[in-house]
N, C-alpha and C positions, 0 to 999 in steps of 0.2 A: 724353675718356674716355666710354665707353658706360655706360648704366645697368646696375645689378646684374642678373644673370640666373643661371639654373641652370648647373651645371658642364658637363653634356653633354646632347645631345638625347635620349640613352637614359634619362636621369633624368626628363626631361619626359614621355617616353612611358610610363614606369613610373607617374608620377603620374596620367596620363590613364586608364590601365587599372586603377588602384587596387592595384598590386602593391607599393607602397612602404610596407611595414610594419616592425615591429621585427626581422624576420628578413631583410630586404632586404640587399643587399650593395653596398658602394662599392669593391669590389676592383678592377674595371676602371678606375675613375676614379683610384684611388690609384696604380695602375701608370702611367697617363698623366701624372699629376702628377710622379712620380719621373722619367719620361723627359723631360718639359719642363724640370725643374730641371737635369738632367744636360746637356741640350742648350743651356742658357742662355737659353731662350725665356721661362721664368717669371721675372718680375722681383720678385715677392713671393709667398711661400707661407706661409700661416698655417693650421696644422692644430691644432684644439683638440677636446676631447671633445664639443663641441656644434655646431661649425661648421667647414666647409672653405672657405677663402677664398684664391683664387689670382688673381694678376694676370699676364696673358700678353701679350707683345708680338707682335702680328700685323700684318705689312705696314706697319710704322711706327706703328701705333696700339696703345694699351694697352687690353685688355679685361679686365674683372673678372668672375670666375665664383664664385658662392657657392652652397653647398648645406648643408642641415642634416643633422647626424649623428643617426641614430635607432637606439636599441637597443644592447645589449652587443656584438653581432657587428660592427657598424660601428665602434664605439669601439675595438675591438681592431684592426681593419684600419687605423684612423687612427694608433694608437700604433705599429703595426708600420711603417707608411710613414714616420712621423716618425723612428723609430730608423734606418731605412734611409737617409734623407736626411742623417743626422748622421755616417754612416760615412765614414772617410777613411783614407788610407795603405794599409797592408797589410790592415787589416780590410775596407776597401772592395774591394780586389783579390780577397781570398779569397771574399767574398760574391758578386762578379761571376763568379768562376771556378766555385765549387762550389754556391752558394746558401745558404739559411738553415740554421743549425746545428740539430741535433736538440735539443741541450741547450746552454744558455749560462749561465755563472756569472761573477760579478764579485766581486773581493776587494780591499779597500783595506787594505793592511798597511803601517804606518809611512809612510803618504803615497804609497805606490806602488800604483797601480791595475793589477791583473792581471785579465785577462778570458780565460776558457777556453771555446772553442767545441768541442763534441763532435759528431762526425758518426758516429752509430751504425752506419749501413750501410757506411761506409767504414772503420770501426774505427780512427779517428784523432781526436786532439784537438789543436787549435791553441791555443797560449798567446800572448797579446798583452799587452804593457805599453804602455799608451796606444794609439797606432795602429800600433805596430811589432810584427811577428811575432818572438818570441824563441825559441820552441821548438815542435817538433812531436813528439807522443807517439803511438805505436801501441799498440793493445791487442787 
């Protein structure tokens, strides 16, 4: 296993030119991590509000990439990537097909978790119970 290093060369370049501040963005890195996870190349992904830690299998070797999360904007991007990695079933299919919802609500009533995704521009709401799509509402 190689020693710990930064996630991407672009992050190193940002450090060199001093652009890595509280308003910097990890969005490109989060998208790459999601793609690596979906392709099965990422063997371990740990996204916390302070650190991004990913182990990737490359040509038979495992390499570990680590970077620090700085500022509220990057923490939001990490939360969003974490949520996207947890999607499964119909929710994952809907996200892949349409993208992120404009509004999302969750309700736990009598032990049944219902999640409503509203797409304002499409005038449609998808209702999920667990990972299964149970209803589509137009407005």
